[in-house]
N, CA, C and O of each residue as an XYZ file, in Angstrom:
512
protein
N      10.982     -9.857     25.582
C       9.782     -9.017     25.374
C       9.640     -8.568     23.917
O       8.521     -8.509     23.406
N      10.700     -8.265     23.264
C      10.648     -7.776     21.883
C      10.098     -8.976     21.013
O       9.290     -8.752     20.111
N      10.511    -10.155     21.272
C      10.039    -11.311     20.505
C       8.563    -11.549     20.645
O       7.848    -11.856     19.691
N       8.110    -11.382     21.957
C       6.607    -11.548     22.166
C       5.812    -10.440     21.450
O       4.748    -10.669     20.875
N       6.418     -9.161     21.522
C       5.731     -8.076     20.825
C       5.675     -8.339     19.349
O       4.637     -8.077     18.740
N       6.716     -8.836     18.734
C       6.749     -9.126     17.289
C       5.724    -10.281     16.938
O       5.056    -10.253     15.905
N       5.650    -11.306     17.879
C       4.690    -12.366     17.562
C       3.290    -11.832     17.618
O       2.463    -12.198     16.783
N       2.984    -10.959     18.596
C       1.659    -10.378     18.649
C       1.384     -9.484     17.444
O       0.278     -9.502     16.903
N       2.390     -8.692     17.013
C       2.230     -7.947     15.821
C       1.990     -8.796     14.609
O       1.143     -8.462     13.781
N       2.688     -9.854     14.483
C       2.524    -10.873     13.412
C       1.130    -11.486     13.426
O       0.518    -11.636     12.368
N       0.623    -11.838     14.577
C      -0.751    -12.405     14.718
C      -1.778    -11.244     14.306
O      -2.718    -11.487     13.549
N      -1.571    -10.098     14.790
C      -2.457     -8.996     14.410
C      -2.444     -8.747     12.898
O      -3.506     -8.581     12.298
N      -1.331     -8.719     12.309
C      -1.273     -8.536     10.828
C      -1.879     -9.673     10.074
O      -2.535     -9.498      9.047
N      -1.648    -10.838     10.602
C      -2.300    -12.068      9.987
C      -3.806    -11.931     10.012
O      -4.466    -12.189      9.005
N      -4.367    -11.528     11.150
C      -5.748    -11.345     11.317
C      -6.313    -10.282     10.396
O      -7.382    -10.462      9.811
N      -5.586     -9.154     10.263
C      -5.999     -8.004      9.445
C      -6.010     -8.473      7.998
O      -6.961     -8.210      7.261
N      -4.940     -9.176      7.589
C      -4.808     -9.580      6.199
C      -5.921    -10.660      5.888
O      -6.559    -10.599      4.837
N      -6.119    -11.565      6.748
C      -7.172    -12.580      6.611
C      -8.551    -11.948      6.442
O      -9.329    -12.333      5.569
N      -8.835    -10.957      7.311
C     -10.108    -10.287      7.335
C     -10.321     -9.488      5.984
O     -11.407     -9.474      5.403
N      -9.244     -8.856      5.554
C      -9.362     -8.106      4.312
C      -9.517     -9.070      3.072
O     -10.243     -8.772      2.123
N      -8.840    -10.167      3.130
C      -8.996    -11.158      1.996
C     -10.380    -11.688      1.966
O     -11.006    -11.790      0.911
N     -10.888    -12.044      3.188
C     -12.297    -12.556      3.278
C     -13.236    -11.466      2.773
O     -14.134    -11.772      1.989
N     -13.085    -10.286      3.158
C     -13.969     -9.171      2.713
C     -13.885     -8.965      1.208
O     -14.898     -8.677      0.571
N     -12.684     -9.107      0.622
C     -12.498     -9.024     -0.821
C     -13.270    -10.097     -1.588
O     -13.882     -9.846     -2.625
N     -13.207    -11.341     -1.009
C     -13.827    -12.443     -1.664
C     -15.361    -12.323     -1.558
O     -16.071    -12.651     -2.508
N     -15.870    -11.857     -0.412
C     -17.305    -11.952     -0.172
C     -18.099    -10.736     -0.683
O     -19.302    -10.843     -0.924
N     -17.426     -9.572     -0.851
C     -18.189     -8.372     -1.158
C     -17.779     -7.768     -2.515
O     -16.611     -7.435     -2.713
N     -18.656     -7.640     -3.370
C     -18.392     -7.139     -4.754
C     -17.983     -5.656     -4.725
O     -17.124     -5.251     -5.508
N     -18.554     -4.872     -3.877
C     -18.185     -3.473     -3.822
C     -16.742     -3.309     -3.386
O     -16.055     -2.395     -3.843
N     -16.286     -4.160     -2.530
C     -14.838     -4.134     -2.115
C     -13.859     -4.464     -3.348
O     -12.802     -3.869     -3.558
N     -14.350     -5.447     -4.084
C     -13.550     -5.847     -5.250
C     -13.509     -4.799     -6.288
O     -12.490     -4.657     -6.965
N     -14.570     -4.039     -6.463
C     -14.575     -2.865     -7.396
C     -13.687     -1.735     -6.902
O     -13.151     -1.005     -7.736
N     -13.499     -1.546     -5.629
C     -12.669     -0.509     -5.097
C     -11.212     -0.887     -4.981
O     -10.370     -0.028     -4.719
N     -10.890     -2.182     -5.177
C      -9.531     -2.723     -5.112
C      -8.672     -2.200     -6.287
O      -9.033     -2.411     -7.444
N      -7.528     -1.514     -6.001
C      -6.703     -0.947     -6.999
C      -5.297     -1.541     -6.900
O      -5.017     -2.375     -6.039
N      -4.436     -1.099     -7.787
C      -3.057     -1.568     -7.802
C      -2.354     -1.036     -6.485
O      -1.511     -1.712     -5.893
N      -2.741      0.172     -6.083
C      -2.163      0.718     -4.883
C      -2.544     -0.104     -3.636
O      -1.738     -0.314     -2.729
N      -3.769     -0.541     -3.635
C      -4.259     -1.461     -2.570
C      -3.421     -2.738     -2.551
O      -3.050     -3.230     -1.485
N      -3.130     -3.261     -3.718
C      -2.402     -4.521     -3.842
C      -0.948     -4.318     -3.342
O      -0.423     -5.197     -2.659
N      -0.316     -3.235     -3.649
C       0.999     -2.928     -3.203
C       1.010     -2.764     -1.699
O       1.906     -3.298     -1.045
N       0.107     -2.088     -1.149
C      -0.034     -1.932      0.270
C      -0.169     -3.278      0.962
O       0.504     -3.555      1.954
N      -1.073     -4.127      0.408
C      -1.279     -5.463      0.999
C       0.032     -6.303      0.918
O       0.379     -7.007      1.866
N       0.727     -6.215     -0.194
C       2.041     -6.995     -0.338
C       3.052     -6.505      0.762
O       3.796     -7.295      1.343
N       3.036     -5.225      0.998
C       3.938     -4.588      2.032
C       3.499     -5.132      3.372
O       4.347     -5.521      4.175
N       2.213     -5.174      3.644
C       1.698     -5.753      4.934
C       2.078     -7.239      5.064
O       2.456     -7.703      6.140
N       1.974     -7.940      3.992
C       2.258     -9.395      4.010
C       3.735     -9.606      4.280
O       4.081    -10.547      4.994
N       4.647     -8.761      3.733
C       6.052     -8.784      3.998
C       6.333     -8.555      5.472
O       7.062     -9.310      6.116
N       5.724     -7.475      5.993
C       5.908     -7.089      7.424
C       5.383     -8.199      8.325
O       5.930     -8.432      9.403
N       4.333     -8.880      7.896
C       3.800     -9.965      8.665
C       4.789    -11.120      8.789
O       5.018    -11.641      9.880
N       5.376    -11.515      7.651
C       6.397    -12.523      7.669
C       7.659    -12.128      8.446
O       8.256    -12.974      9.111
N       8.065    -10.885      8.373
C       9.220    -10.471      9.130
C       8.903    -10.547     10.610
O       9.740    -10.991     11.396
N       7.672    -10.109     11.021
C       7.363    -10.095     12.437
C       7.285    -11.581     12.957
O       7.776    -11.863     14.050
N       6.690    -12.492     12.204
C       6.659    -13.910     12.643
C       8.052    -14.428     12.786
O       8.385    -14.978     13.836
N       8.906    -14.282     11.768
C      10.215    -14.876     11.828
C      11.040    -14.282     12.955
O      11.630    -15.017     13.746
N      11.084    -13.012     13.034
C      11.920    -12.278     14.049
C      11.364    -12.644     15.442
O      12.136    -12.959     16.348
N      10.043    -12.603     15.614
C       9.510    -12.909     16.875
C       9.859    -14.329     17.328
O      10.270    -14.541     18.469
N       9.692    -15.299     16.423
C       9.979    -16.715     16.714
C      11.504    -16.889     17.146
O      11.853    -17.585     18.100
N      12.305    -16.221     16.382
C      13.750    -16.399     16.707
C      14.199    -15.693     17.966
O      15.140    -16.139     18.623
N      13.533    -14.581     18.320
C      13.820    -13.910     19.572
C      13.243    -14.609     20.790
O      13.921    -14.750     21.808
N      11.979    -15.053     20.693
C      11.365    -15.741     21.786
C      12.084    -17.017     22.150
O      12.373    -17.264     23.320
N      12.378    -17.834     21.142
C      13.010    -19.147     21.392
C      14.516    -19.158     21.282
O      15.125    -20.220     21.411
N      15.144    -18.015     21.048
C      16.612    -17.914     21.070
C      17.202    -18.817     19.921
O      18.153    -19.568     20.139
N      16.637    -18.718     18.768
C      17.102    -19.604     17.645
C      17.614    -18.827     16.485
O      16.934    -18.813     15.459
N      18.794    -18.149     16.538
C      19.325    -17.510     15.334
C      19.668    -18.630     14.317
O      19.778    -19.809     14.652
N      19.827    -18.177     13.059
C      20.175    -19.177     12.055
C      21.698    -19.505     12.184
O      22.403    -18.956     13.031
N      22.161    -20.426     11.302
C      23.554    -20.885     11.358
C      24.580    -19.682     11.229
O      25.694    -19.737     11.750
N      24.166    -18.680     10.558
C      25.146    -17.544     10.368
C      25.078    -16.566     11.531
O      25.794    -15.565     11.520
N      24.225    -16.825     12.553
C      24.203    -15.997     13.738
C      23.378    -14.736     13.524
O      23.488    -13.804     14.321
N      22.548    -14.666     12.468
C      21.759    -13.414     12.209
C      20.329    -13.717     12.583
O      19.972    -14.875     12.802
N      19.503    -12.683     12.660
C      18.171    -12.762     13.105
C      17.300    -13.449     11.992
O      16.416    -14.245     12.310
N      17.546    -13.150     10.768
C      16.712    -13.720      9.673
C      17.517    -14.822      8.930
O      18.739    -14.903      9.057
N      16.823    -15.636      8.180
C      17.532    -16.681      7.404
C      18.000    -15.954      6.089
O      17.565    -14.856      5.740
N      18.889    -16.654      5.434
C      19.399    -16.044      4.138
C      18.333    -15.691      3.152
O      18.373    -14.600      2.584
N      17.357    -16.576      2.911
C      16.265    -16.183      1.961
C      15.515    -14.895      2.415
O      15.164    -14.049      1.593
N      15.292    -14.779      3.704
C      14.606    -13.606      4.251
C      15.444    -12.339      4.012
O      14.891    -11.325      3.585
N      16.769    -12.365      4.274
C      17.649    -11.300      4.031
C      17.634    -10.936      2.566
O      17.576     -9.762      2.203
N      17.687    -11.968      1.717
C      17.709    -11.724      0.281
C      16.362    -11.080     -0.263
O      16.376    -10.248     -1.170
N      15.262    -11.495      0.318
C      14.002    -10.900      0.001
C      13.838     -9.490      0.420
O      13.367     -8.644     -0.340
N      14.240     -9.227      1.669
C      14.236     -7.853      2.192
C      15.124     -6.991      1.479
O      14.713     -5.874      1.165
N      16.350     -7.369      1.160
C      17.334     -6.531      0.414
C      16.853     -6.277     -0.948
O      16.908     -5.138     -1.411
N      16.353     -7.332     -1.667
C      15.909     -7.185     -3.066
C      14.742     -6.219     -3.080
O      14.688     -5.319     -3.918
N      13.797     -6.401     -2.148
C      12.589     -5.545     -2.083
C      13.011     -4.051     -1.881
O      12.517     -3.147     -2.555
N      13.921     -3.856     -0.946
C      14.360     -2.423     -0.692
C      15.101     -1.800     -1.850
O      14.909     -0.616     -2.128
N      15.988     -2.598     -2.573
C      16.664     -2.141     -3.688
C      15.722     -1.760     -4.846
O      15.880     -0.719     -5.485
N      14.703     -2.675     -5.098
C      13.743     -2.429     -6.174
C      12.827     -1.232     -5.813
O      12.454     -0.472     -6.706
N      12.462     -1.051     -4.545
C      11.603      0.079     -4.194
C      12.460      1.319     -4.334
O      11.952      2.344     -4.789
N      13.713      1.284     -3.975
C      14.660      2.471     -4.169
C      14.793      2.819     -5.598
O      14.696      3.992     -5.959
N      15.005      1.876     -6.408
C      15.162      2.174     -7.888
C      13.832      2.777     -8.436
O      13.856      3.757     -9.181
N      12.662      2.167     -8.051
C      11.380      2.693     -8.529
C      11.198      4.183     -8.074
O      10.841      5.055     -8.866
N      11.460      4.420     -6.773
C      11.326      5.743     -6.201
C      12.232      6.709     -7.014
O      11.764      7.770     -7.428
N      13.424      6.386     -7.231
C      14.394      7.237     -7.954
C      13.839      7.607     -9.308
O      13.761      8.782     -9.665
N      13.445      6.567    -10.075
C      12.998      6.800    -11.397
C      11.771      7.709    -11.474
O      11.698      8.627    -12.291
N      10.714      7.389    -10.505
C       9.547      8.226    -10.507
C       9.767      9.550    -10.043
O       9.111     10.447    -10.571
N      10.628      9.842     -9.093
C      10.929     11.173     -8.612
C      11.646     11.972     -9.683
O      11.310     13.133     -9.919
N      12.611     11.376    -10.322
C      13.327     12.066    -11.365
C      12.444     12.413    -12.543
O      12.561     13.497    -13.114
N      11.564     11.501    -12.911
C      10.593     11.839    -13.990
C       9.661     12.917    -13.662
O       9.291     13.716    -14.523
N       9.267     12.968    -12.443
C       8.207     13.977    -11.996
C       8.701     15.311    -11.682
O       8.025     16.306    -11.944
N       9.911     15.383    -11.101
C      10.469     16.752    -10.680
C      11.925     16.497    -10.322
O      12.478     15.398    -10.332
N      12.506     17.754     -9.981
C      13.939     17.726     -9.604
C      13.955     17.226     -8.090
O      13.236     17.731     -7.228
N      14.826     16.206     -7.859
C      14.842     15.595     -6.522
C      15.404     16.627     -5.496
O      16.339     17.377     -5.778
N      14.756     16.618     -4.254
C      15.173     17.491     -3.240
C      16.257     16.792     -2.360
O      16.534     15.609     -2.560
N      16.835     17.484     -1.441
C      17.885     16.917     -0.526
C      17.189     15.729      0.238
O      17.785     14.659      0.358
N      16.028     15.904      0.712
C      15.329     14.833      1.424
C      15.080     13.597      0.562
O      15.205     12.461      1.021
N      14.724     13.848     -0.706
C      14.638     12.692     -1.676
C      15.922     11.914     -1.757
O      15.955     10.694     -1.599
N      16.949     12.634     -2.001
C      18.223     11.987     -2.127
C      18.635     11.214     -0.852
O      19.151     10.099     -0.924
N      18.398     11.822      0.272
C      18.728     11.166      1.560
C      17.929      9.861      1.741
O      18.493      8.836      2.123
N      16.595      9.905      1.462
C      15.773      8.705      1.618
C      16.217      7.630      0.598
O      16.286      6.451      0.946
N      16.510      8.018     -0.630
C      16.904      7.014     -1.592
C      18.245      6.395     -1.233
O      18.413      5.181     -1.352
N      19.210      7.212     -0.791
C      20.449      6.657     -0.331
C      20.402      5.759      0.879
O      21.100      4.750      0.980
N      19.523      6.184      1.820
C      19.344      5.312      3.020
C      18.709      3.949      2.691
O      19.199      2.890      3.081
N      17.561      4.040      1.932
C      16.887      2.745      1.631
C      17.744      1.927      0.742
O      17.766      0.709      0.920
N      18.452      2.470     -0.195
C      19.346      1.681     -1.078
C      20.478      1.124     -0.231
O      20.863     -0.023     -0.455
N      21.033      1.847      0.714
C      22.083      1.373      1.531
C      21.715      0.195      2.442
O      22.447     -0.783      2.593
N      20.552      0.358      3.024
C      19.991     -0.798      3.850
C      19.739     -2.008      2.994
O      20.069     -3.130      3.379
N      19.154     -1.789      1.829
C      18.936     -2.888      0.887
C      20.218     -3.616      0.505
O      20.267     -4.846      0.532
N      21.242     -2.872      0.156
C      22.479     -3.471     -0.176
C      23.084     -4.237      0.988
O      23.592     -5.344      0.809
N      23.034     -3.660      2.165
C      23.539     -4.317      3.336
C      22.738     -5.661      3.643
O      23.313     -6.653      4.092
N      21.437     -5.631      3.384
C      20.671     -6.893      3.586
C      21.132     -7.964      2.574
O      21.226     -9.146      2.904
N      21.425     -7.507      1.301
C      21.910     -8.427      0.310
C      23.368     -8.961      0.707
O      23.683    -10.124      0.456
N      24.226     -8.088      1.322
C      25.485     -8.573      1.796
C      25.331     -9.635      2.867
O      26.042    -10.640      2.882
N      24.350     -9.382      3.795
C      24.139    -10.450      4.860
C      23.618    -11.705      4.190
O      23.987    -12.798      4.620
N      22.785    -11.620      3.167
C      22.263    -12.847      2.530
C      23.325    -13.598      1.784
O      23.253    -14.822      1.678
N      24.294    -12.916      1.273
C      25.260    -13.652      0.325
C      26.580    -13.940      1.031
O      27.480    -14.505      0.409
N      26.736    -13.571      2.324
C      27.997    -13.850      2.970
C      28.094    -15.328      3.337
O      27.079    -16.020      3.422
N      29.336    -15.815      3.558
C      29.541    -17.201      3.822
C      29.110    -17.503      5.246
O      29.290    -16.654      6.119
N      28.537    -18.700      5.529
C      28.131    -18.981      6.870
C      29.354    -19.356      7.770
O      30.377    -19.838      7.283
N      29.204    -19.120      9.061
C      30.233    -19.442      9.996
C      30.347    -20.886     10.140
O      29.331    -21.573     10.042
N      31.518    -21.431     10.369
C      31.734    -22.845     10.592
C      31.660    -23.191     12.017
O      31.822    -24.357     12.379
């Protein structure tokens, strides 16, 4: 069931991203309103779309990769790298803007930890 839900979510995100891209190409007022924040949000949606498609496929058809994990090594590497980069950017921006709160530190440590764990999964040796 989870695999089917992820495939449906992937299809929905693909539709939304395709519609937004088509809207961006066809309408000048949408192009004028497009900002760097919009681009970052679209890239995050694109990453989520890829994660949903890959995880859904592997769950529905019972096809883990050779290492026995849900995602492939390049996917773990991309997810881990993305989380570590986002964590570093958050830390720098928060420290420049104000004194970090306990919640800021908790979020940064959590995201950084998950990112490092994804990198560990990407770089570990495959099972024989």
